[in-house]
C-alpha positions in Angstrom: -10.3 -39.5 -3.5 -12.7 -36.5 -3.6 -10.7 -34.7 -0.9 -7.5 -35.1 -2.9 -8.9 -33.3 -5.9 -10.4 -30.6 -3.9 -7.5 -30.5 -1.6 -5.1 -29.9 -4.4 -7.0 -26.9 -5.6 -7.3 -25.5 -1.9 -3.7 -26.1 -1.3 -2.6 -24.2 -4.5 -4.8 -21.3 -3.5 -3.3 -21.4 0.1 0.2 -21.5 -1.2 -0.6 -18.5 -3.5 -2.0 -16.5 -0.6 0.8 -17.5 1.7 3.5 -16.4 -0.8 1.8 -13.1 -1.2 1.6 -12.4 2.5 5.2 -13.8 2.8 6.4 -11.4 0.3 4.8 -8.4 2.2 6.3 -9.7 5.5 9.6 -10.3 4.3 10.2 -7.2 2.2 7.5 -4.5 2.9 9.6 -1.8 1.3 9.6 -3.6 -2.0 5.9 -4.5 -1.9 5.2 -0.7 -1.0 7.4 0.4 -4.0 5.3 -1.8 -6.3 2.1 -0.3 -5.1 3.4 3.3 -5.0 4.6 2.9 -8.7 1.3 1.6 -9.7 -1.1 3.8 -7.7 0.6 6.9 -6.3 3.5 8.0 -8.6 1.2 9.4 -11.4 0.1 12.2 -9.0 2.9 12.3 -6.3 5.7 11.8 -8.7 8.1 8.9 -8.7 10.5 10.6 -6.3 7.5 11.6 -4.0 8.1 15.4 -4.6 4.4 16.0 -5.7 3.1 18.2 -8.4 0.6 21.0 -8.4 -2.3 20.2 -6.3 -0.8 16.9 -5.1 1.5 17.3 -2.2 4.9 15.9 -1.6 5.2 12.6 0.3 9.0 12.4 0.3 9.2 14.2 3.7 7.0 11.8 5.7 8.2 9.3 8.3 6.8 5.8 8.1 4.7 6.6 11.2 3.2 9.8 9.7 2.5 8.2 6.3 0.9 5.3 8.0 -1.3 7.6 10.1 -2.3 9.6 7.1 -3.1 6.5 4.9 -5.1 4.9 7.6 -7.0 8.1 8.2 -7.8 8.5 4.6 -9.1 4.9 4.7 -11.3 5.3 7.7 -12.3 8.9 7.0 -10.6 10.6 9.9 -8.0 12.4 7.8 -7.9 14.5 4.8 -9.1 17.9 3.7 -10.1 18.8 0.2 -8.2 16.0 -1.4 -10.0 13.4 0.8 -12.3 12.3 -1.9 -9.4 11.7 -4.4 -7.3 9.6 -1.9 -10.2 7.3 -0.5 -10.4 5.0 -3.5 -6.7 4.3 -3.3 -6.7 3.2 0.3 -10.3 1.9 0.8 -9.6 -1.8 0.0 -6.1 -1.9 1.5 -5.2 -4.0 4.5 -3.1 -2.7 7.5 -0.2 -4.7 6.0 -0.5 -3.2 2.6 -0.7 0.5 4.1 2.3 -0.4 6.3 4.2 -1.4 3.3 3.3 1.6 1.4 4.3 3.9 4.3 7.5 2.0 4.6 8.4 2.7 1.0 7.2 6.4 1.2 9.5 6.9 4.1 12.6 5.9 1.8 11.8 8.7 -0.5 13.8 11.8 0.4 14.0 15.4 -0.9 
């Protein structure tokens, strides 16, 4: 009986986690869009055109965007804006960064 009570809570947590992972796996662009709107658009603009000191990201391929995002996360990329970007990518998984890069690649000038 103990296992059933603990098992239900565990199953609920696993179900929630698997749905989150499944959502990213099934539609990475939609997940990337959500992240972009919440964390990137205020500086890089909704259309990715950038503003002032914040560069445009609407001209990046998925591969280049992913390279940059991972580089900011691991400290191998970025110039003067590195310190601004690191907090946004530091806790992100590869899968989340891939979703974000996939969405950014849909942004066109």
